Each structure stands twice: as structure tokens, then as C-alpha cells.
A tleap script that builds the chain and sets N, CA, C and O, in Angstrom:
source leaprc.protein.ff14SB
mol = sequence {
  NMET LYS SER ARG PHE ALA SER ALA HIE GLU
  ALA ALA HIE GLY ARG ASP PRO ASP ARG THR
  TRP PRO THR PRO VAL ASN THR TRP ASP PRO
  SER PRO PRO GLY CYS LEU ASP TYR VAL PHE
  VAL ASP GLY ALA ARG VAL LEU GLN ALA ASP
  LEU ALA PHE ALA THR PRO HIE PRO ASP ASP
  GLU ASN LEU PHE PRO SER ASP HIE LEU GLY
  VAL MET ALA LYS LEU ASP VAL CGLY
}
set mol.1.N position { 29.159 -7.642 -7.493 }
set mol.1.CA position { 28.211 -8.366 -8.309 }
set mol.1.C position { 27.835 -7.582 -9.561 }
set mol.1.O position { 27.674 -8.161 -10.635 }
set mol.2.N position { 27.695 -6.267 -9.423 }
set mol.2.CA position { 27.251 -5.471 -10.569 }
set mol.2.C position { 28.293 -5.372 -11.677 }
set mol.2.O position { 27.981 -4.899 -12.770 }
set mol.3.N position { 29.506 -5.802 -11.421 }
set mol.3.CA position { 30.491 -5.813 -12.495 }
set mol.3.C position { 30.214 -6.943 -13.492 }
set mol.3.O position { 30.651 -6.883 -14.641 }
set mol.4.N position { 29.488 -7.969 -13.047 }
set mol.4.CA position { 29.177 -9.091 -13.932 }
set mol.4.C position { 27.684 -9.227 -14.224 }
set mol.4.O position { 27.302 -9.660 -15.311 }
set mol.5.N position { 26.847 -8.864 -13.267 }
set mol.5.CA position { 25.403 -9.046 -13.389 }
set mol.5.C position { 24.696 -7.693 -13.373 }
set mol.5.O position { 25.238 -6.703 -12.880 }
set mol.6.N position { 23.495 -7.664 -13.911 }
set mol.6.CA position { 22.666 -6.462 -13.870 }
set mol.6.C position { 21.605 -6.618 -12.796 }
set mol.6.O position { 21.066 -7.708 -12.599 }
set mol.7.N position { 21.310 -5.545 -12.111 }
set mol.7.CA position { 20.200 -5.529 -11.162 }
set mol.7.C position { 18.905 -5.421 -11.965 }
set mol.7.O position { 18.742 -4.495 -12.759 }
set mol.8.N position { 17.992 -6.356 -11.761 }
set mol.8.CA position { 16.731 -6.346 -12.510 }
set mol.8.C position { 15.930 -5.082 -12.216 }
set mol.8.O position { 15.338 -4.502 -13.127 }
set mol.9.N position { 15.904 -4.651 -10.968 }
set mol.9.CA position { 15.140 -3.450 -10.616 }
set mol.9.C position { 15.749 -2.220 -11.293 }
set mol.9.O position { 15.024 -1.367 -11.805 }
set mol.10.N position { 17.055 -2.133 -11.292 }
set mol.10.CA position { 17.722 -1.006 -11.947 }
set mol.10.C position { 17.474 -1.031 -13.461 }
set mol.10.O position { 17.286 0.021 -14.073 }
set mol.11.N position { 17.473 -2.214 -14.060 }
set mol.11.CA position { 17.213 -2.326 -15.495 }
set mol.11.C position { 15.794 -1.863 -15.833 }
set mol.11.O position { 15.572 -1.253 -16.879 }
set mol.12.N position { 14.841 -2.152 -14.955 }
set mol.12.CA position { 13.444 -1.801 -15.216 }
set mol.12.C position { 13.120 -0.348 -14.877 }
set mol.12.O position { 12.271 0.264 -15.525 }
set mol.13.N position { 13.794 0.208 -13.862 }
set mol.13.CA position { 13.411 1.531 -13.349 }
set mol.13.C position { 14.522 2.574 -13.409 }
set mol.13.O position { 14.304 3.730 -13.046 }
set mol.14.N position { 15.708 2.180 -13.862 }
set mol.14.CA position { 16.813 3.126 -13.938 }
set mol.14.C position { 17.581 3.296 -12.642 }
set mol.14.O position { 18.575 4.021 -12.601 }
set mol.15.N position { 17.133 2.637 -11.583 }
set mol.15.CA position { 17.828 2.677 -10.293 }
set mol.15.C position { 17.287 1.570 -9.396 }
set mol.15.O position { 16.195 1.045 -9.616 }
set mol.16.N position { 18.068 1.231 -8.390 }
set mol.16.CA position { 17.620 0.258 -7.403 }
set mol.16.C position { 16.657 0.929 -6.428 }
set mol.16.O position { 16.612 2.158 -6.359 }
set mol.17.N position { 15.886 0.144 -5.672 }
set mol.17.CA position { 14.992 0.744 -4.684 }
set mol.17.C position { 15.782 1.562 -3.659 }
set mol.17.O position { 16.951 1.273 -3.401 }
set mol.18.N position { 15.156 2.565 -3.086 }
set mol.18.CA position { 15.801 3.339 -2.029 }
set mol.18.C position { 16.145 2.450 -0.841 }
set mol.18.O position { 17.188 2.605 -0.205 }
set mol.19.N position { 15.250 1.522 -0.561 }
set mol.19.CA position { 15.514 0.605 0.551 }
set mol.19.C position { 14.713 -0.681 0.380 }
set mol.19.O position { 13.608 -0.679 -0.163 }
set mol.20.N position { 15.287 -1.759 0.847 }
set mol.20.CA position { 14.568 -3.027 0.962 }
set mol.20.C position { 14.593 -3.514 2.406 }
set mol.20.O position { 14.003 -4.540 2.746 }
set mol.21.N position { 15.287 -2.756 3.243 }
set mol.21.CA position { 15.418 -3.099 4.656 }
set mol.21.C position { 15.566 -1.829 5.440 }
set mol.21.O position { 16.221 -0.913 4.944 }
set mol.22.N position { 15.022 -1.695 6.603 }
set mol.22.CA position { 14.115 -2.624 7.275 }
set mol.22.C position { 12.661 -2.282 6.996 }
set mol.22.O position { 12.350 -1.252 6.399 }
set mol.23.N position { 11.788 -3.159 7.437 }
set mol.23.CA position { 10.373 -2.859 7.538 }
set mol.23.C position { 10.102 -2.588 9.018 }
set mol.23.O position { 10.990 -2.788 9.846 }
set mol.24.N position { 8.899 -2.138 9.366 }
set mol.24.CA position { 8.610 -1.897 10.787 }
set mol.24.C position { 8.709 -3.135 11.673 }
set mol.24.O position { 8.699 -3.011 12.898 }
set mol.25.N position { 8.804 -4.330 11.080 }
set mol.25.CA position { 8.981 -5.553 11.870 }
set mol.25.C position { 10.295 -5.504 12.644 }
set mol.25.O position { 10.395 -6.049 13.743 }
set mol.26.N position { 11.300 -4.851 12.067 }
set mol.26.CA position { 12.612 -4.772 12.714 }
set mol.26.C position { 12.562 -3.738 13.835 }
set mol.26.O position { 12.442 -2.537 13.593 }
set mol.27.N position { 12.654 -4.227 15.045 }
set mol.27.CA position { 12.698 -3.338 16.212 }
set mol.27.C position { 14.003 -3.500 16.978 }
set mol.27.O position { 14.164 -2.929 18.056 }
set mol.28.N position { 14.938 -4.274 16.429 }
set mol.28.CA position { 16.139 -4.610 17.181 }
set mol.28.C position { 17.438 -4.078 16.578 }
set mol.28.O position { 18.424 -3.937 17.301 }
set mol.29.N position { 17.472 -3.785 15.302 }
set mol.29.CA position { 18.716 -3.376 14.649 }
set mol.29.C position { 18.619 -1.913 14.234 }
set mol.29.O position { 17.806 -1.574 13.375 }
set mol.30.N position { 19.428 -1.041 14.825 }
set mol.30.CA position { 19.337 0.392 14.509 }
set mol.30.C position { 20.155 0.820 13.282 }
set mol.30.O position { 20.289 2.016 13.024 }
set mol.31.N position { 20.692 -0.123 12.538 }
set mol.31.CA position { 21.477 0.234 11.345 }
set mol.31.C position { 20.634 1.056 10.383 }
set mol.31.O position { 19.413 0.907 10.350 }
set mol.32.N position { 21.270 1.922 9.599 }
set mol.32.CA position { 20.497 2.747 8.663 }
set mol.32.C position { 19.853 1.903 7.575 }
set mol.32.O position { 20.381 0.854 7.205 }
set mol.33.N position { 18.706 2.358 7.058 }
set mol.33.CA position { 18.037 1.613 5.991 }
set mol.33.C position { 18.842 1.640 4.702 }
set mol.33.O position { 19.663 2.531 4.479 }
set mol.34.N position { 18.593 0.653 3.863 }
set mol.34.CA position { 19.273 0.602 2.583 }
set mol.34.C position { 18.724 -0.494 1.700 }
set mol.34.O position { 17.843 -1.255 2.101 }
set mol.35.N position { 19.251 -0.564 0.504 }
set mol.35.CA position { 18.879 -1.612 -0.443 }
set mol.35.C position { 19.846 -2.779 -0.257 }
set mol.35.O position { 21.022 -2.687 -0.609 }
set mol.36.N position { 19.344 -3.859 0.293 }
set mol.36.CA position { 20.160 -5.044 0.568 }
set mol.36.C position { 19.732 -6.242 -0.273 }
set mol.36.O position { 20.406 -7.273 -0.266 }
set mol.37.N position { 18.637 -6.123 -0.986 }
set mol.37.CA position { 18.051 -7.262 -1.685 }
set mol.37.C position { 17.977 -6.974 -3.181 }
set mol.37.O position { 17.584 -5.883 -3.596 }
set mol.38.N position { 18.353 -7.952 -3.975 }
set mol.38.CA position { 18.451 -7.778 -5.416 }
set mol.38.C position { 18.015 -9.046 -6.122 }
set mol.38.O position { 18.022 -10.131 -5.541 }
set mol.39.N position { 17.632 -8.894 -7.388 }
set mol.39.CA position { 17.577 -9.988 -8.344 }
set mol.39.C position { 18.615 -9.613 -9.387 }
set mol.39.O position { 18.454 -8.628 -10.106 }
set mol.40.N position { 19.679 -10.400 -9.468 }
set mol.40.CA position { 20.731 -10.145 -10.448 }
set mol.40.C position { 20.507 -11.035 -11.659 }
set mol.40.O position { 20.147 -12.205 -11.526 }
set mol.41.N position { 20.722 -10.470 -12.844 }
set mol.41.CA position { 20.497 -11.225 -14.073 }
set mol.41.C position { 21.711 -11.117 -14.988 }
set mol.41.O position { 22.476 -10.154 -14.930 }
set mol.42.N position { 21.863 -12.124 -15.823 }
set mol.42.CA position { 22.904 -12.150 -16.840 }
set mol.42.C position { 22.353 -12.950 -18.005 }
set mol.42.O position { 22.084 -14.143 -17.866 }
set mol.43.N position { 22.183 -12.312 -19.143 }
set mol.43.CA position { 21.696 -13.016 -20.318 }
set mol.43.C position { 20.188 -13.113 -20.405 }
set mol.43.O position { 19.679 -13.845 -21.253 }
set mol.44.N position { 19.464 -12.418 -19.576 }
set mol.44.CA position { 18.005 -12.404 -19.640 }
set mol.44.C position { 17.538 -10.963 -19.791 }
set mol.44.O position { 18.188 -10.032 -19.316 }
set mol.45.N position { 16.415 -10.796 -20.451 }
set mol.45.CA position { 15.839 -9.465 -20.608 }
set mol.45.C position { 14.819 -9.254 -19.498 }
set mol.45.O position { 13.947 -10.095 -19.277 }
set mol.46.N position { 14.930 -8.136 -18.805 }
set mol.46.CA position { 14.018 -7.818 -17.706 }
set mol.46.C position { 12.745 -7.216 -18.289 }
set mol.46.O position { 12.784 -6.167 -18.932 }
set mol.47.N position { 11.621 -7.882 -18.062 }
set mol.47.CA position { 10.330 -7.402 -18.538 }
set mol.47.C position { 9.646 -6.529 -17.485 }
set mol.47.O position { 8.937 -5.578 -17.813 }
set mol.48.N position { 9.872 -6.869 -16.227 }
set mol.48.CA position { 9.234 -6.152 -15.125 }
set mol.48.C position { 10.023 -6.449 -13.852 }
set mol.48.O position { 10.551 -7.549 -13.686 }
set mol.49.N position { 10.099 -5.482 -12.970 }
set mol.49.CA position { 10.716 -5.705 -11.657 }
set mol.49.C position { 10.079 -4.739 -10.673 }
set mol.49.O position { 9.748 -3.606 -11.020 }
set mol.50.N position { 9.914 -5.197 -9.454 }
set mol.50.CA position { 9.310 -4.349 -8.436 }
set mol.50.C position { 9.570 -4.938 -7.060 }
set mol.50.O position { 10.154 -6.012 -6.920 }
set mol.51.N position { 9.121 -4.207 -6.053 }
set mol.51.CA position { 9.217 -4.703 -4.684 }
set mol.51.C position { 8.084 -5.681 -4.432 }
set mol.51.O position { 6.995 -5.542 -4.989 }
set mol.52.N position { 8.345 -6.664 -3.594 }
set mol.52.CA position { 7.339 -7.642 -3.185 }
set mol.52.C position { 7.218 -7.609 -1.669 }
set mol.52.O position { 8.139 -7.179 -0.974 }
set mol.53.N position { 6.099 -8.055 -1.169 }
set mol.53.CA position { 5.849 -8.129 0.278 }
set mol.53.C position { 5.930 -6.750 0.929 }
set mol.53.O position { 6.355 -6.627 2.078 }
set mol.54.N position { 5.519 -5.711 0.192 }
set mol.54.CA position { 5.644 -4.329 0.669 }
set mol.54.C position { 4.352 -3.799 1.292 }
set mol.54.O position { 4.274 -2.624 1.649 }
set mol.55.N position { 3.347 -4.650 1.423 }
set mol.55.CA position { 2.071 -4.231 1.986 }
set mol.55.C position { 1.908 -4.829 3.378 }
set mol.55.O position { 2.027 -6.043 3.547 }
set mol.56.N position { 1.639 -3.994 4.372 }
set mol.56.CA position { 1.459 -4.527 5.724 }
set mol.56.C position { 0.136 -5.288 5.858 }
set mol.56.O position { -0.728 -5.221 4.984 }
set mol.57.N position { 0.004 -5.995 6.949 }
set mol.57.CA position { -1.232 -6.689 7.287 }
set mol.57.C position { -2.366 -5.665 7.355 }
set mol.57.O position { -2.158 -4.558 7.852 }
set mol.58.N position { -3.551 -6.006 6.870 }
set mol.58.CA position { -4.634 -5.018 6.854 }
set mol.58.C position { -5.045 -4.500 8.238 }
set mol.58.O position { -5.597 -3.406 8.352 }
set mol.59.N position { -4.780 -5.277 9.276 }
set mol.59.CA position { -5.169 -4.858 10.628 }
set mol.59.C position { -4.023 -4.286 11.447 }
set mol.59.O position { -4.235 -3.832 12.571 }
set mol.60.N position { -2.804 -4.303 10.897 }
set mol.60.CA position { -1.641 -3.816 11.656 }
set mol.60.C position { -0.604 -3.261 10.676 }
set mol.60.O position { 0.076 -4.028 9.994 }
set mol.61.N position { -0.483 -1.951 10.605 }
set mol.61.CA position { 0.418 -1.319 9.635 }
set mol.61.C position { 1.889 -1.574 9.927 }
set mol.61.O position { 2.740 -1.250 9.098 }
set mol.62.N position { 2.207 -2.139 11.072 }
set mol.62.CA position { 3.598 -2.462 11.406 }
set mol.62.C position { 3.940 -3.930 11.192 }
set mol.62.O position { 5.069 -4.345 11.453 }
set mol.63.N position { 2.984 -4.718 10.722 }
set mol.63.CA position { 3.196 -6.154 10.537 }
set mol.63.C position { 3.384 -6.469 9.055 }
set mol.63.O position { 2.452 -6.375 8.258 }
set mol.64.N position { 4.612 -6.844 8.710 }
set mol.64.CA position { 4.978 -7.204 7.343 }
set mol.64.C position { 5.406 -8.670 7.311 }
set mol.64.O position { 5.703 -9.232 8.365 }
set mol.65.N position { 5.448 -9.309 6.137 }
set mol.65.CA position { 5.866 -10.698 6.052 }
set mol.65.C position { 7.314 -10.932 6.490 }
set mol.65.O position { 7.676 -12.051 6.853 }
set mol.66.N position { 8.138 -9.890 6.458 }
set mol.66.CA position { 9.553 -10.066 6.767 }
set mol.66.C position { 10.130 -8.732 7.227 }
set mol.66.O position { 9.486 -7.689 7.117 }
set mol.67.N position { 11.363 -8.784 7.747 }
set mol.67.CA position { 12.054 -7.535 8.062 }
set mol.67.C position { 12.719 -6.951 6.813 }
set mol.67.O position { 13.283 -5.858 6.869 }
set mol.68.N position { 12.658 -7.669 5.689 }
set mol.68.CA position { 13.132 -7.190 4.389 }
set mol.68.C position { 11.956 -7.146 3.429 }
set mol.68.O position { 11.024 -7.942 3.542 }
set mol.69.N position { 12.002 -6.217 2.485 }
set mol.69.CA position { 11.080 -6.269 1.361 }
set mol.69.C position { 11.694 -7.185 0.310 }
set mol.69.O position { 12.916 -7.248 0.176 }
set mol.70.N position { 10.875 -7.875 -0.412 }
set mol.70.CA position { 11.387 -8.728 -1.475 }
set mol.70.C position { 11.531 -7.945 -2.772 }
set mol.70.O position { 10.951 -6.870 -2.929 }
set mol.71.N position { 12.295 -8.484 -3.683 }
set mol.71.CA position { 12.400 -7.942 -5.033 }
set mol.71.C position { 11.966 -9.045 -5.986 }
set mol.71.O position { 12.449 -10.173 -5.896 }
set mol.72.N position { 11.049 -8.721 -6.904 }
set mol.72.CA position { 10.597 -9.704 -7.879 }
set mol.72.C position { 10.944 -9.224 -9.278 }
set mol.72.O position { 11.064 -8.025 -9.531 }
set mol.73.N position { 11.099 -10.174 -10.170 }
set mol.73.CA position { 11.395 -9.823 -11.553 }
set mol.73.C position { 10.734 -10.822 -12.492 }
set mol.73.O position { 10.723 -12.026 -12.236 }
set mol.74.N position { 10.193 -10.306 -13.565 }
set mol.74.CA position { 9.675 -11.136 -14.649 }
set mol.74.C position { 10.706 -11.017 -15.779 }
set mol.74.O position { 11.019 -9.918 -16.236 }
set mol.75.N position { 11.219 -12.156 -16.212 }
set mol.75.CA position { 12.339 -12.180 -17.153 }
set mol.75.C position { 11.975 -12.915 -18.425 }
set mol.75.O position { 11.146 -13.825 -18.412 }
set mol.76.N position { 12.588 -12.523 -19.512 }
set mol.76.CA position { 12.526 -13.258 -20.771 }
set mol.76.C position { 13.868 -13.958 -20.920 }
set mol.76.O position { 14.889 -13.311 -21.153 }
set mol.77.N position { 13.866 -15.261 -20.786 }
set mol.77.CA position { 15.117 -16.019 -20.858 }
set mol.77.C position { 15.247 -16.768 -22.189 }
set mol.77.O position { 16.202 -17.515 -22.403 }
set mol.78.N position { 14.270 -16.554 -23.076 }
set mol.78.CA position { 14.270 -17.260 -24.345 }
set mol.78.C position { 15.135 -16.599 -25.322 }
set mol.78.O position { 15.254 -17.064 -26.455 }
savepdb mol mol.pdb
quit
């Protein structure tokens, strides 16, 4: 994908996140952590990019919205 598209997070920060998977919700897959989630862009300027859904529930530090962290991007497509 990166041969044709740019990673929005890499464009904004100079590198992709260290990991987007897993969160503590994952108790079943022992695979090593990594960056599996991206926002790829082509022809848009990346204004901002960051991780989303990276904050656990206030009452349970192991409870996240997903077993993956999200990636968000604010783009200028004009």
C-alpha cells in the first residue's frame, strides 16, 4: 500500500505508531504487538493524525472500545 499511498500518521509524525494492536481487551491471541491500522491518503494534505480510542474506561484500565486502537486523520482535500 505504501508504494501508492501515504500513511497519514507517518506524514504527521515522521513514523507510524509503535502499535495499534493489541489493547488489554485481547486475552486470546498471543501474537506480538504491531501497527496493523492505518489511514492511507493520496492527493490530500494531512493536517493532523493520531491514535483514537486509546483511553481505557475510567473504572477499568483493561477495558478499551476495541482490541485495536484506531487511527484518525484530519485532511485537507481541497
